[in-house]
C-alpha positions as CSV (number, residue, x, y, z in Angstrom):
1,T,12.8,2.7,-5.4
2,Q,11.2,1.0,-8.3
3,L,9.1,-1.1,-5.9
4,T,7.9,2.0,-4.0
5,D,7.1,3.8,-7.2
6,I,4.9,0.8,-8.2
7,I,3.2,0.9,-4.8
8,R,2.8,4.7,-4.9
9,T,1.2,4.4,-8.4
10,Y,-1.1,1.6,-7.3
11,I,-2.2,3.6,-4.3
12,E,-2.9,6.7,-6.4
13,D,-4.9,4.7,-9.0
14,A,-6.7,2.3,-6.7
15,F,-7.4,4.6,-3.7
16,G,-7.4,8.0,-5.3
17,L,-4.7,9.3,-3.0
18,D,-1.8,11.6,-4.0
19,C,1.4,9.8,-3.1
20,F,4.3,11.2,-5.1
21,E,4.8,14.4,-3.1
22,K,4.4,12.8,0.3
23,T,6.7,11.0,2.7
24,S,6.4,7.3,3.4
25,Q,4.7,8.0,6.7
26,E,2.2,10.5,5.1
27,I,1.2,7.8,2.6
28,I,0.8,5.2,5.3
29,T,-1.4,7.6,7.3
30,D,-3.5,8.4,4.3
31,V,-4.0,4.8,3.5
32,K,-4.9,4.1,7.1
33,K,-7.6,6.8,7.1
34,Y,-8.9,5.5,3.8
35,L,-9.1,1.9,5.1
36,Q,-10.8,3.1,8.4
37,K,-13.3,5.2,6.5
38,N,-14.2,2.2,4.3
39,K,-14.3,-0.2,7.3
40,Y,-11.6,-2.5,6.0
41,K,-11.2,-5.2,8.7
42,K,-7.7,-6.3,7.7
43,R,-6.3,-2.7,7.7
44,S,-3.6,-3.4,10.4
45,E,-2.2,-6.2,8.3
46,E,-2.2,-4.1,5.1
47,L,-0.5,-1.2,6.9
48,E,2.2,-3.5,8.3
49,K,2.9,-4.6,4.7
50,L,3.2,-0.9,3.6
51,R,5.5,-0.2,6.6
52,T,7.8,-3.1,5.6
53,I,8.0,-1.8,2.0
54,F,8.6,1.8,2.8
55,F,10.9,1.2,5.8
56,T,13.3,-0.9,3.7
57,A,13.1,1.6,0.8
58,D,13.8,4.5,3.2
59,L,16.8,2.8,4.6
60,V,18.2,2.3,1.1
61,K,17.4,5.8,0.0
62,F,18.5,7.8,3.1
63,A,20.9,5.6,5.0
64,K,22.5,4.1,1.9
65,S,21.8,0.7,3.4
66,K,21.9,-2.4,1.2
67,P,19.0,-4.8,1.9
68,T,19.8,-8.4,2.4
69,E,18.3,-10.9,-0.1
70,Q,15.7,-11.8,2.6
71,E,14.7,-8.1,3.1
72,H,14.4,-7.7,-0.7
73,E,12.2,-10.8,-0.9
74,Q,10.1,-9.7,2.1
75,S,9.5,-6.3,0.5
76,N,8.5,-7.9,-2.8
77,Q,6.2,-10.3,-1.1
78,A,4.6,-7.5,1.0
79,A,4.0,-5.5,-2.1
80,F,2.4,-8.5,-3.9
81,D,0.3,-9.3,-0.8
82,F,-0.8,-5.7,-0.3
83,I,-1.9,-5.3,-3.9
84,S,-3.7,-8.6,-4.0
85,S,-5.6,-8.3,-0.8
86,S,-6.5,-4.6,-1.2
87,K,-7.5,-5.2,-4.8
88,D,-10.0,-7.9,-3.6
89,F,-11.3,-5.4,-1.0
90,L,-11.7,-2.6,-3.6
91,I,-13.6,-5.0,-6.0
92,T,-15.9,-6.1,-3.2
93,Q,-16.4,-2.5,-2.1
94,Q,-17.2,-1.4,-5.7
95,K,-19.8,-4.2,-6.1
96,T,-21.6,-3.1,-2.9
97,E,-21.6,0.6,-3.9
98,T,-22.8,0.0,-7.5
99,P,-26.6,0.5,-7.6
100,K,-28.5,-2.4,-9.2
101,A,-30.5,-1.7,-12.4
102,D,-34.2,-2.3,-12.1
């Protein structure tokens, strides 16, 4: 749950989406809409990373599953990759939206 809390906080701060009162699927749907609206070409890759993170976390939380070391590493890597690539997208997007001073 620490990892999903980090991801939820990041999504709230970076995308401006409310995440803490929503299910994993609602968050993924909101991120998908945001990425579509902003024409992010790699959105299916990013959504798959989110699904990996939230699916594993939901299994632990609701099914009392214990993730394997490999699943734990996959979730951590997916979180790192999601934040890194979406951060780059958001920076690029911000640069194109910022009006140039004359």
